[in-house]
All heavy atoms as a GROMACS GRO file, in nm:
protein
  573
    1MET      N    1   8.498   4.341  12.486
    1MET     CA    2   8.553   4.249  12.386
    1MET      C    3   8.456   4.226  12.266
    1MET      O    4   8.337   4.224  12.280
    1MET     CB    5   8.579   4.114  12.456
    1MET     CG    6   8.671   4.018  12.370
    1MET     SD    7   8.716   3.871  12.462
    1MET     CE    8   8.838   3.940  12.578
    2ALA      N    9   8.508   4.231  12.152
    2ALA     CA   10   8.424   4.216  12.026
    2ALA      C   11   8.350   4.085  12.021
    2ALA      O   12   8.395   3.985  12.078
    2ALA     CB   13   8.515   4.239  11.900
    3SER      N   14   8.240   4.087  11.952
    3SER     CA   15   8.161   3.968  11.942
    3SER      C   16   8.223   3.852  11.866
    3SER      O   17   8.181   3.742  11.877
    3SER     CB   18   8.025   4.004  11.877
    3SER     OG   19   8.050   4.043  11.746
    4ASN      N   20   8.330   3.888  11.789
    4ASN     CA   21   8.397   3.774  11.708
    4ASN      C   22   8.518   3.723  11.782
    4ASN      O   23   8.599   3.661  11.722
    4ASN     CB   24   8.429   3.833  11.574
    4ASN     CG   25   8.536   3.938  11.570
    4ASN    OD1   26   8.559   3.995  11.678
    4ASN    ND2   27   8.606   3.962  11.468
    5THR      N   28   8.532   3.742  11.913
    5THR     CA   29   8.645   3.692  11.989
    5THR      C   30   8.583   3.598  12.099
    5THR      O   31   8.463   3.609  12.136
    5THR     CB   32   8.726   3.803  12.049
    5THR    OG1   33   8.637   3.874  12.145
    5THR    CG2   34   8.789   3.894  11.949
    6TYR      N   35   8.673   3.507  12.145
    6TYR     CA   36   8.630   3.417  12.256
    6TYR      C   37   8.699   3.463  12.382
    6TYR      O   38   8.801   3.519  12.388
    6TYR     CB   39   8.686   3.283  12.226
    6TYR     CG   40   8.619   3.206  12.113
    6TYR    CD1   41   8.662   3.217  11.984
    6TYR    CD2   42   8.504   3.138  12.137
    6TYR    CE1   43   8.592   3.152  11.881
    6TYR    CE2   44   8.439   3.066  12.033
    6TYR     CZ   45   8.477   3.073  11.908
    6TYR     OH   46   8.412   3.011  11.814
    7ASN      N   47   8.629   3.441  12.496
    7ASN     CA   48   8.678   3.476  12.627
    7ASN      C   49   8.799   3.391  12.669
    7ASN      O   50   8.804   3.269  12.622
    7ASN     CB   51   8.571   3.469  12.735
    7ASN     CG   52   8.464   3.574  12.713
    7ASN    OD1   53   8.484   3.682  12.667
    7ASN    ND2   54   8.343   3.530  12.751
    8THR      N   55   8.886   3.438  12.749
    8THR     CA   56   8.999   3.374  12.798
    8THR      C   57   8.938   3.240  12.875
    8THR      O   58   8.840   3.252  12.953
    8THR     CB   59   9.087   3.441  12.896
    8THR    OG1   60   9.135   3.550  12.821
    8THR    CG2   61   9.202   3.362  12.953
    9GLY      N   62   8.990   3.122  12.850
    9GLY     CA   63   8.942   3.001  12.916
    9GLY      C   64   8.838   2.930  12.845
    9GLY      O   65   8.799   2.816  12.873
   10ALA      N   66   8.783   2.987  12.730
   10ALA     CA   67   8.683   2.925  12.652
   10ALA      C   68   8.741   2.792  12.586
   10ALA      O   69   8.855   2.790  12.544
   10ALA     CB   70   8.635   3.009  12.536
   11GLN      N   71   8.658   2.693  12.572
   11GLN     CA   72   8.693   2.566  12.514
   11GLN      C   73   8.658   2.577  12.370
   11GLN      O   74   8.536   2.603  12.334
   11GLN     CB   75   8.634   2.456  12.580
   11GLN     CG   76   8.673   2.434  12.730
   11GLN     CD   77   8.822   2.426  12.752
   11GLN    OE1   78   8.882   2.332  12.696
   11GLN    NE2   79   8.880   2.522  12.814
   12VAL      N   80   8.743   2.548  12.276
   12VAL     CA   81   8.718   2.555  12.132
   12VAL      C   82   8.767   2.434  12.058
   12VAL      O   83   8.848   2.356  12.114
   12VAL     CB   84   8.780   2.680  12.071
   12VAL    CG1   85   8.718   2.816  12.120
   12VAL    CG2   86   8.931   2.685  12.088
   13GLU      N   87   8.718   2.414  11.938
   13GLU     CA   88   8.760   2.305  11.852
   13GLU      C   89   8.803   2.372  11.715
   13GLU      O   90   8.729   2.439  11.662
   13GLU     CB   91   8.649   2.202  11.831
   13GLU     CG   92   8.697   2.077  11.759
   13GLU     CD   93   8.602   1.962  11.761
   13GLU    OE1   94   8.493   1.978  11.813
   13GLU    OE2   95   8.630   1.865  11.690
   14HIS      N   96   8.922   2.335  11.673
   14HIS     CA   97   8.975   2.378  11.547
   14HIS      C   98   8.972   2.256  11.446
   14HIS      O   99   8.995   2.155  11.485
   14HIS     CB  100   9.119   2.430  11.567
   14HIS     CG  101   9.187   2.497  11.445
   14HIS    ND1  102   9.246   2.418  11.356
   14HIS    CD2  103   9.185   2.622  11.410
   14HIS    CE1  104   9.292   2.506  11.256
   14HIS    NE2  105   9.253   2.625  11.283
   15LEU      N  106   8.944   2.293  11.321
   15LEU     CA  107   8.939   2.183  11.221
   15LEU      C  108   9.063   2.105  11.210
   15LEU      O  109   9.057   1.971  11.193
   15LEU     CB  110   8.904   2.243  11.086
   15LEU     CG  111   8.770   2.315  11.071
   15LEU    CD1  112   8.754   2.388  10.935
   15LEU    CD2  113   8.658   2.213  11.091
   16LYS      N  114   9.182   2.161  11.220
   16LYS     CA  115   9.306   2.106  11.202
   16LYS      C  116   9.372   2.055  11.336
   16LYS      O  117   9.429   1.948  11.340
   16LYS     CB  118   9.403   2.189  11.133
   16LYS     CG  119   9.542   2.134  11.104
   16LYS     CD  120   9.632   2.210  11.024
   16LYS     CE  121   9.761   2.142  10.994
   16LYS     NZ  122   9.855   2.233  10.914
   17PHE      N  123   9.367   2.144  11.437
   17PHE     CA  124   9.439   2.118  11.566
   17PHE      C  125   9.360   2.046  11.671
   17PHE      O  126   9.413   2.011  11.775
   17PHE     CB  127   9.499   2.247  11.609
   17PHE     CG  128   9.601   2.303  11.513
   17PHE    CD1  129   9.572   2.435  11.450
   17PHE    CD2  130   9.717   2.243  11.487
   17PHE    CE1  131   9.658   2.478  11.363
   17PHE    CE2  132   9.816   2.296  11.398
   17PHE     CZ  133   9.784   2.416  11.335
   18GLY      N  134   9.227   2.044  11.655
   18GLY     CA  135   9.144   1.977  11.753
   18GLY      C  136   9.103   2.064  11.869
   18GLY      O  137   9.084   2.190  11.854
   19LEU      N  138   9.089   2.001  11.990
   19LEU     CA  139   9.039   2.074  12.103
   19LEU      C  140   9.147   2.156  12.170
   19LEU      O  141   9.270   2.118  12.182
   19LEU     CB  142   8.987   1.976  12.200
   19LEU     CG  143   8.863   1.894  12.160
   19LEU    CD1  144   8.837   1.782  12.252
   19LEU    CD2  145   8.748   1.987  12.140
   20GLY      N  146   9.104   2.278  12.221
   20GLY     CA  147   9.202   2.359  12.286
   20GLY      C  148   9.131   2.462  12.381
   20GLY      O  149   9.007   2.471  12.381
   21THR      N  150   9.218   2.533  12.453
   21THR     CA  151   9.165   2.637  12.546
   21THR      C  152   9.215   2.771  12.507
   21THR      O  153   9.341   2.783  12.471
   21THR     CB  154   9.221   2.605  12.693
   21THR    OG1  155   9.175   2.473  12.721
   21THR    CG2  156   9.167   2.708  12.788
   22VAL      N  157   9.134   2.871  12.499
   22VAL     CA  158   9.174   3.010  12.463
   22VAL      C  159   9.255   3.067  12.577
   22VAL      O  160   9.207   3.077  12.692
   22VAL     CB  161   9.058   3.097  12.433
   22VAL    CG1  162   9.100   3.243  12.407
   22VAL    CG2  163   8.977   3.041  12.313
   23LEU      N  164   9.384   3.114  12.545
   23LEU     CA  165   9.461   3.172  12.646
   23LEU      C  166   9.447   3.320  12.648
   23LEU      O  167   9.460   3.388  12.750
   23LEU     CB  168   9.613   3.136  12.627
   23LEU     CG  169   9.650   2.986  12.633
   23LEU    CD1  170   9.795   2.971  12.604
   23LEU    CD2  171   9.619   2.936  12.764
   24SER      N  172   9.433   3.379  12.529
   24SER     CA  173   9.405   3.527  12.519
   24SER      C  174   9.340   3.555  12.385
   24SER      O  175   9.356   3.477  12.292
   24SER     CB  176   9.534   3.606  12.527
   24SER     OG  177   9.623   3.582  12.421
   25SER      N  178   9.266   3.663  12.372
   25SER     CA  179   9.194   3.693  12.260
   25SER      C  180   9.173   3.843  12.244
   25SER      O  181   9.139   3.912  12.340
   25SER     CB  182   9.058   3.618  12.260
   25SER     OG  183   8.984   3.651  12.150
   26SER      N  184   9.186   3.886  12.122
   26SER     CA  185   9.157   4.038  12.088
   26SER      C  186   9.104   4.040  11.951
   26SER      O  187   9.100   3.934  11.892
   26SER     CB  188   9.283   4.118  12.102
   26SER     OG  189   9.378   4.095  12.000
   27GLU      N  190   9.071   4.158  11.905
   27GLU     CA  191   9.028   4.167  11.772
   27GLU      C  192   9.126   4.137  11.662
   27GLU      O  193   9.103   4.088  11.548
   27GLU     CB  194   8.971   4.313  11.740
   27GLU     CG  195   8.843   4.337  11.816
   27GLU     CD  196   8.782   4.479  11.779
   27GLU    OE1  197   8.802   4.520  11.666
   27GLU    OE2  198   8.722   4.533  11.865
   28GLU      N  199   9.258   4.143  11.706
   28GLU     CA  200   9.372   4.121  11.622
   28GLU      C  201   9.426   3.979  11.621
   28GLU      O  202   9.460   3.918  11.521
   28GLU     CB  203   9.485   4.219  11.636
   28GLU     CG  204   9.455   4.359  11.608
   28GLU     CD  205   9.383   4.439  11.723
   28GLU    OE1  206   9.400   4.391  11.835
   28GLU    OE2  207   9.302   4.524  11.700
   29ARG      N  208   9.444   3.930  11.742
   29ARG     CA  209   9.518   3.795  11.761
   29ARG      C  210   9.436   3.717  11.868
   29ARG      O  211   9.373   3.761  11.955
   29ARG     CB  212   9.658   3.821  11.820
   29ARG     CG  213   9.740   3.900  11.731
   29ARG     CD  214   9.815   3.817  11.640
   29ARG     NE  215   9.922   3.894  11.566
   29ARG     CZ  216   9.909   3.955  11.447
   29ARG    NH1  217   9.791   3.951  11.390
   29ARG    NH2  218  10.001   4.021  11.390
   30ILE      N  219   9.451   3.581  11.851
   30ILE     CA  220   9.394   3.485  11.947
   30ILE      C  221   9.503   3.382  11.970
   30ILE      O  222   9.570   3.332  11.875
   30ILE     CB  223   9.262   3.422  11.897
   30ILE    CG1  224   9.199   3.333  12.003
   30ILE    CG2  225   9.278   3.349  11.764
   30ILE    CD1  226   9.058   3.292  11.982
   31VAL      N  227   9.526   3.342  12.092
   31VAL     CA  228   9.622   3.246  12.130
   31VAL      C  229   9.546   3.130  12.197
   31VAL      O  230   9.472   3.140  12.287
   31VAL     CB  231   9.725   3.302  12.238
   31VAL    CG1  232   9.830   3.195  12.268
   31VAL    CG2  233   9.794   3.423  12.174
   32ILE      N  234   9.574   3.009  12.144
   32ILE     CA  235   9.501   2.889  12.187
   32ILE      C  236   9.602   2.780  12.229
   32ILE      O  237   9.696   2.760  12.147
   32ILE     CB  238   9.414   2.834  12.074
   32ILE    CG1  239   9.311   2.942  12.038
   32ILE    CG2  240   9.325   2.705  12.127
   32ILE    CD1  241   9.223   2.912  11.921
   33LYS      N  242   9.582   2.713  12.339
   33LYS     CA  243   9.672   2.599  12.372
   33LYS      C  244   9.593   2.477  12.339
   33LYS      O  245   9.490   2.448  12.406
   33LYS     CB  246   9.698   2.605  12.520
   33LYS     CG  247   9.792   2.488  12.566
   33LYS     CD  248   9.826   2.501  12.709
   33LYS     CE  249   9.915   2.386  12.752
   33LYS     NZ  250   9.941   2.385  12.888
   34PHE      N  251   9.635   2.404  12.238
   34PHE     CA  252   9.567   2.285  12.197
   34PHE      C  253   9.622   2.159  12.278
   34PHE      O  254   9.739   2.147  12.302
   34PHE     CB  255   9.594   2.264  12.041
   34PHE     CG  256   9.520   2.364  11.959
   34PHE    CD1  257   9.598   2.470  11.902
   34PHE    CD2  258   9.389   2.356  11.938
   34PHE    CE1  259   9.530   2.562  11.834
   34PHE    CE2  260   9.320   2.449  11.858
   34PHE     CZ  261   9.396   2.560  11.805
   35ASP      N  262   9.533   2.067  12.298
   35ASP     CA  263   9.565   1.950  12.377
   35ASP      C  264   9.684   1.867  12.315
   35ASP      O  265   9.772   1.825  12.388
   35ASP     CB  266   9.445   1.852  12.388
   35ASP     CG  267   9.327   1.918  12.466
   35ASP    OD1  268   9.351   2.025  12.520
   35ASP    OD2  269   9.222   1.857  12.470
   36ASP      N  270   9.682   1.856  12.189
   36ASP     CA  271   9.786   1.769  12.120
   36ASP      C  272   9.883   1.843  12.031
   36ASP      O  273   9.982   1.784  11.982
   36ASP     CB  274   9.718   1.670  12.029
   36ASP     CG  275   9.622   1.576  12.103
   36ASP    OD1  276   9.659   1.538  12.220
   36ASP    OD2  277   9.515   1.532  12.053
   37HIS      N  278   9.869   1.975  12.026
   37HIS     CA  279   9.961   2.052  11.941
   37HIS      C  280  10.022   2.177  12.002
   37HIS      O  281  10.092   2.254  11.940
   37HIS     CB  282   9.880   2.096  11.812
   37HIS     CG  283   9.831   1.982  11.730
   37HIS    ND1  284   9.922   1.914  11.640
   37HIS    CD2  285   9.720   1.922  11.724
   37HIS    CE1  286   9.852   1.819  11.582
   37HIS    NE2  287   9.729   1.819  11.629
   38GLY      N  288  10.007   2.189  12.132
   38GLY     CA  289  10.057   2.304  12.205
   38GLY      C  290   9.994   2.440  12.179
   38GLY      O  291   9.890   2.447  12.126
   39GLU      N  292  10.073   2.542  12.201
   39GLU     CA  293  10.023   2.675  12.194
   39GLU      C  294  10.039   2.732  12.044
   39GLU      O  295  10.144   2.718  11.989
   39GLU     CB  296  10.100   2.769  12.292
   39GLU     CG  297  10.045   2.906  12.311
   39GLU     CD  298  10.120   2.986  12.419
   39GLU    OE1  299  10.125   2.931  12.526
   39GLU    OE2  300  10.175   3.089  12.386
   40LYS      N  301   9.935   2.786  11.993
   40LYS     CA  302   9.933   2.845  11.863
   40LYS      C  303   9.875   2.984  11.863
   40LYS      O  304   9.782   3.011  11.934
   40LYS     CB  305   9.847   2.759  11.762
   40LYS     CG  306   9.886   2.611  11.757
   40LYS     CD  307  10.009   2.596  11.679
   40LYS     CE  308  10.035   2.445  11.660
   40LYS     NZ  309  10.168   2.416  11.603
   41LYS      N  310   9.932   3.069  11.778
   41LYS     CA  311   9.884   3.214  11.768
   41LYS      C  312   9.827   3.233  11.633
   41LYS      O  313   9.884   3.188  11.534
   41LYS     CB  314   9.997   3.305  11.788
   41LYS     CG  315  10.055   3.294  11.931
   41LYS     CD  316  10.177   3.388  11.946
   41LYS     CE  317  10.240   3.360  12.085
   41LYS     NZ  318  10.371   3.424  12.099
   42PHE      N  319   9.709   3.291  11.625
   42PHE     CA  320   9.642   3.317  11.500
   42PHE      C  321   9.597   3.459  11.487
   42PHE      O  322   9.575   3.524  11.582
   42PHE     CB  323   9.512   3.232  11.497
   42PHE     CG  324   9.533   3.081  11.503
   42PHE    CD1  325   9.520   3.024  11.630
   42PHE    CD2  326   9.568   3.004  11.399
   42PHE    CE1  327   9.536   2.878  11.639
   42PHE    CE2  328   9.579   2.864  11.409
   42PHE     CZ  329   9.568   2.808  11.528
   43VAL      N  330   9.575   3.508  11.359
   43VAL     CA  331   9.511   3.627  11.322
   43VAL      C  332   9.365   3.598  11.344
   43VAL      O  333   9.312   3.510  11.279
   43VAL     CB  334   9.544   3.679  11.186
   43VAL    CG1  335   9.462   3.799  11.150
   43VAL    CG2  336   9.694   3.708  11.175
   44THR      N  337   9.295   3.670  11.434
   44THR     CA  338   9.162   3.639  11.472
   44THR      C  339   9.062   3.628  11.348
   44THR      O  340   8.995   3.532  11.335
   44THR     CB  341   9.106   3.748  11.570
   44THR    OG1  342   9.197   3.745  11.687
   44THR    CG2  343   8.968   3.719  11.611
   45THR      N  344   9.070   3.724  11.262
   45THR     CA  345   8.983   3.730  11.151
   45THR      C  346   9.004   3.608  11.055
   45THR      O  347   8.909   3.561  10.995
   45THR     CB  348   8.982   3.857  11.069
   45THR    OG1  349   9.128   3.872  11.030
   45THR    CG2  350   8.945   3.971  11.148
   46MET      N  351   9.122   3.558  11.050
   46MET     CA  352   9.155   3.442  10.966
   46MET      C  353   9.117   3.302  11.019
   46MET      O  354   9.088   3.214  10.946
   46MET     CB  355   9.298   3.449  10.922
   46MET     CG  356   9.342   3.576  10.844
   46MET     SD  357   9.513   3.573  10.794
   46MET     CE  358   9.508   3.450  10.657
   47VAL      N  359   9.109   3.294  11.151
   47VAL     CA  360   9.090   3.165  11.213
   47VAL      C  361   8.943   3.145  11.252
   47VAL      O  362   8.903   3.030  11.276
   47VAL     CB  363   9.185   3.144  11.330
   47VAL    CG1  364   9.134   3.223  11.462
   47VAL    CG2  365   9.200   3.000  11.368
   48MET      N  366   8.865   3.252  11.267
   48MET     CA  367   8.724   3.240  11.313
   48MET      C  368   8.643   3.129  11.231
   48MET      O  369   8.557   3.064  11.290
   48MET     CB  370   8.654   3.378  11.318
   48MET     CG  371   8.711   3.469  11.417
   48MET     SD  372   8.729   3.399  11.586
   48MET     CE  373   8.566   3.398  11.639
   49GLY      N  374   8.665   3.124  11.112
   49GLY     CA  375   8.590   3.026  11.028
   49GLY      C  376   8.632   2.883  11.063
   49GLY      O  377   8.555   2.786  11.031
   50SER      N  378   8.746   2.866  11.124
   50SER     CA  379   8.797   2.722  11.150
   50SER      C  380   8.766   2.686  11.301
   50SER      O  381   8.802   2.569  11.343
   50SER     CB  382   8.947   2.718  11.136
   50SER     OG  383   8.975   2.742  10.994
   51LEU      N  384   8.716   2.776  11.379
   51LEU     CA  385   8.691   2.751  11.521
   51LEU      C  386   8.544   2.736  11.550
   51LEU      O  387   8.459   2.808  11.491
   51LEU     CB  388   8.734   2.871  11.611
   51LEU     CG  389   8.884   2.887  11.625
   51LEU    CD1  390   8.909   3.007  11.719
   51LEU    CD2  391   8.944   2.757  11.694
   52LYS      N  392   8.510   2.654  11.644
   52LYS     CA  393   8.376   2.645  11.698
   52LYS      C  394   8.383   2.618  11.847
   52LYS      O  395   8.481   2.564  11.901
   52LYS     CB  396   8.292   2.534  11.629
   52LYS     CG  397   8.342   2.391  11.653
   52LYS     CD  398   8.247   2.300  11.578
   52LYS     CE  399   8.290   2.151  11.608
   52LYS     NZ  400   8.204   2.058  11.548
   53LYS      N  401   8.288   2.664  11.919
   53LYS     CA  402   8.293   2.653  12.060
   53LYS      C  403   8.264   2.512  12.101
   53LYS      O  404   8.188   2.440  12.039
   53LYS     CB  405   8.176   2.740  12.124
   53LYS     CG  406   8.171   2.751  12.269
   53LYS     CD  407   8.072   2.857  12.320
   53LYS     CE  408   8.065   2.858  12.467
   53LYS     NZ  409   8.171   2.935  12.532
   54SER      N  410   8.332   2.462  12.210
   54SER     CA  411   8.316   2.330  12.252
   54SER      C  412   8.255   2.322  12.394
   54SER      O  413   8.271   2.414  12.470
   54SER     CB  414   8.460   2.256  12.261
   54SER     OG  415   8.463   2.136  12.315
   55ASP      N  416   8.175   2.218  12.418
   55ASP     CA  417   8.104   2.204  12.545
   55ASP      C  418   8.178   2.139  12.647
   55ASP      O  419   8.132   2.112  12.763
   55ASP     CB  420   7.968   2.140  12.521
   55ASP     CG  421   7.869   2.219  12.438
   55ASP    OD1  422   7.879   2.341  12.440
   55ASP    OD2  423   7.790   2.154  12.369
   56ARG      N  424   8.296   2.089  12.616
   56ARG     CA  425   8.377   2.011  12.711
   56ARG      C  426   8.433   2.094  12.831
   56ARG      O  427   8.443   2.212  12.825
   56ARG     CB  428   8.499   1.943  12.644
   56ARG     CG  429   8.610   2.041  12.619
   56ARG     CD  430   8.733   1.970  12.565
   56ARG     NE  431   8.838   2.069  12.553
   56ARG     CZ  432   8.969   2.047  12.567
   56ARG    NH1  433   9.000   1.927  12.594
   56ARG    NH2  434   9.052   2.142  12.550
   57GLN      N  435   8.467   2.022  12.937
   57GLN     CA  436   8.526   2.090  13.055
   57GLN      C  437   8.670   2.110  13.024
   57GLN      O  438   8.728   2.038  12.948
   57GLN     CB  439   8.512   1.997  13.176
   57GLN     CG  440   8.368   1.980  13.223
   57GLN     CD  441   8.310   2.106  13.275
   57GLN    OE1  442   8.379   2.182  13.343
   57GLN    NE2  443   8.188   2.127  13.237
   58ALA      N  444   8.730   2.213  13.078
   58ALA     CA  445   8.870   2.251  13.060
   58ALA      C  446   8.955   2.139  13.115
   58ALA      O  447   8.922   2.078  13.227
   58ALA     CB  448   8.911   2.370  13.137
   59PRO      N  449   9.062   2.090  13.052
   59PRO     CA  450   9.144   1.979  13.097
   59PRO      C  451   9.224   2.024  13.220
   59PRO      O  452   9.254   2.132  13.233
   59PRO     CB  453   9.234   1.949  12.974
   59PRO     CG  454   9.244   2.079  12.893
   59PRO     CD  455   9.098   2.142  12.920
   60VAL      N  456   9.240   1.924  13.307
   60VAL     CA  457   9.330   1.952  13.426
   60VAL      C  458   9.476   1.962  13.386
   60VAL      O  459   9.523   1.878  13.310
   60VAL     CB  460   9.312   1.844  13.529
   60VAL    CG1  461   9.397   1.860  13.650
   60VAL    CG2  462   9.159   1.829  13.566
   61GLU      N  463   9.542   2.071  13.424
   61GLU     CA  464   9.679   2.088  13.398
   61GLU      C  465   9.761   1.985  13.478
   61GLU      O  466   9.750   1.981  13.600
   61GLU     CB  467   9.732   2.231  13.430
   61GLU     CG  468   9.674   2.338  13.326
   61GLU     CD  469   9.743   2.323  13.196
   61GLU    OE1  470   9.860   2.286  13.185
   61GLU    OE2  471   9.665   2.342  13.098
   62LYS      N  472   9.849   1.916  13.414
   62LYS     CA  473   9.940   1.831  13.480
   62LYS      C  474  10.059   1.892  13.526
   62LYS      O  475  10.118   1.981  13.452
   62LYS     CB  476   9.979   1.705  13.379
   62LYS     CG  477   9.867   1.626  13.338
   62LYS     CD  478   9.904   1.525  13.243
   62LYS     CE  479   9.789   1.444  13.189
   62LYS     NZ  480   9.832   1.351  13.083
   63LYS      N  481  10.094   1.872  13.649
   63LYS     CA  482  10.219   1.939  13.706
   63LYS      C  483  10.345   1.856  13.649
   63LYS      O  484  10.337   1.732  13.648
   63LYS     CB  485  10.224   1.939  13.855
   63LYS     CG  486  10.114   2.039  13.908
   63LYS     CD  487  10.125   2.045  14.056
   63LYS     CE  488  10.026   2.147  14.111
   63LYS     NZ  489  10.038   2.172  14.252
   64GLY      N  490  10.442   1.927  13.615
   64GLY     CA  491  10.563   1.852  13.568
   64GLY      C  492  10.623   1.779  13.674
   64GLY      O  493  10.626   1.819  13.793
   65THR      N  494  10.690   1.670  13.644
   65THR     CA  495  10.761   1.589  13.744
   65THR      C  496  10.906   1.620  13.732
   65THR      O  497  10.961   1.638  13.632
   65THR     CB  498  10.741   1.433  13.714
   65THR    OG1  499  10.786   1.410  13.580
   65THR    CG2  500  10.592   1.399  13.737
   66HIS      N  501  10.965   1.636  13.842
   66HIS     CA  502  11.108   1.678  13.853
   66HIS      C  503  11.180   1.555  13.911
   66HIS      O  504  11.147   1.504  14.019
   66HIS     CB  505  11.128   1.795  13.944
   66HIS     CG  506  11.062   1.922  13.892
   66HIS    ND1  507  11.105   1.986  13.784
   66HIS    CD2  508  10.949   1.986  13.936
   66HIS    CE1  509  11.027   2.095  13.758
   66HIS    NE2  510  10.922   2.096  13.850
   67LYS      N  511  11.280   1.514  13.841
   67LYS     CA  512  11.367   1.404  13.895
   67LYS      C  513  11.477   1.462  13.978
   67LYS      O  514  11.536   1.570  13.954
   67LYS     CB  515  11.422   1.326  13.775
   67LYS     CG  516  11.328   1.254  13.696
   67LYS     CD  517  11.384   1.177  13.581
   67LYS     CE  518  11.277   1.103  13.502
   67LYS     NZ  519  11.344   1.021  13.399
   68LYS      N  520  11.500   1.403  14.084
   68LYS     CA  521  11.614   1.438  14.172
   68LYS      C  522  11.744   1.405  14.107
   68LYS      O  523  11.758   1.304  14.040
   68LYS     CB  524  11.599   1.372  14.312
   68LYS     CG  525  11.481   1.410  14.390
   68LYS     CD  526  11.491   1.350  14.530
   68LYS     CE  527  11.375   1.391  14.617
   68LYS     NZ  528  11.377   1.330  14.744
   69LYS      N  529  11.835   1.504  14.118
   69LYS     CA  530  11.966   1.474  14.075
   69LYS      C  531  12.040   1.375  14.164
   69LYS      O  532  12.022   1.380  14.288
   69LYS     CB  533  12.055   1.607  14.065
   69LYS     CG  534  12.004   1.706  13.963
   69LYS     CD  535  12.088   1.825  13.956
   69LYS     CE  536  12.036   1.917  13.850
   69LYS     NZ  537  12.123   2.044  13.847
   70ALA      N  538  12.113   1.287  14.103
   70ALA     CA  539  12.174   1.188  14.185
   70ALA      C  540  12.288   1.253  14.264
   70ALA      O  541  12.365   1.341  14.215
   70ALA     CB  542  12.232   1.072  14.089
   71ALA      N  543  12.307   1.206  14.385
   71ALA     CA  544  12.418   1.264  14.465
   71ALA      C  545  12.549   1.216  14.415
   71ALA      O  546  12.561   1.098  14.369
   71ALA     CB  547  12.400   1.221  14.606
   72PRO      N  548  12.651   1.299  14.409
   72PRO     CA  549  12.782   1.258  14.360
   72PRO      C  550  12.830   1.143  14.441
   72PRO      O  551  12.820   1.143  14.563
   72PRO     CB  552  12.872   1.382  14.362
   72PRO     CG  553  12.793   1.477  14.452
   72PRO     CD  554  12.650   1.433  14.461
   73ALA      N  555  12.889   1.040  14.367
   73ALA     CA  556  12.944   0.928  14.446
   73ALA      C  557  13.070   0.974  14.524
   73ALA      O  558  13.150   1.048  14.473
   73ALA     CB  559  12.981   0.822  14.343
   74THR      N  560  13.079   0.920  14.648
   74THR     CA  561  13.199   0.956  14.727
   74THR      C  562  13.296   0.837  14.715
   74THR      O  563  13.267   0.721  14.714
   74THR     CB  564  13.164   0.981  14.868
   74THR    OG1  565  13.097   0.868  14.919
   74THR    CG2  566  13.068   1.098  14.888
   75VAL      N  567  13.423   0.871  14.702
   75VAL     CA  568  13.527   0.772  14.689
   75VAL      C  569  13.605   0.757  14.810
   75VAL      O  570  13.626   0.831  14.894
   75VAL     CB  571  13.626   0.810  14.575
   75VAL    CG1  572  13.739   0.707  14.553
   75VAL    CG2  573  13.542   0.832  14.438
   0.00000   0.00000   0.00000
């Protein structure tokens, strides 16, 4: 992997979008899941100036809650 890319799982901070986790990274593209802004895709060379490595721990993924469907009323 090139020296100007981040490893998958790396914690980063973006000037506009805040804290996030690198989902994938290559010399061409980087995909980051931000805590407050969701998943964003960037051209690596264009975003590197806006990113810095963060020392925080990766956030714990919350499992979605599923509501049970109400049973149909019997007449």
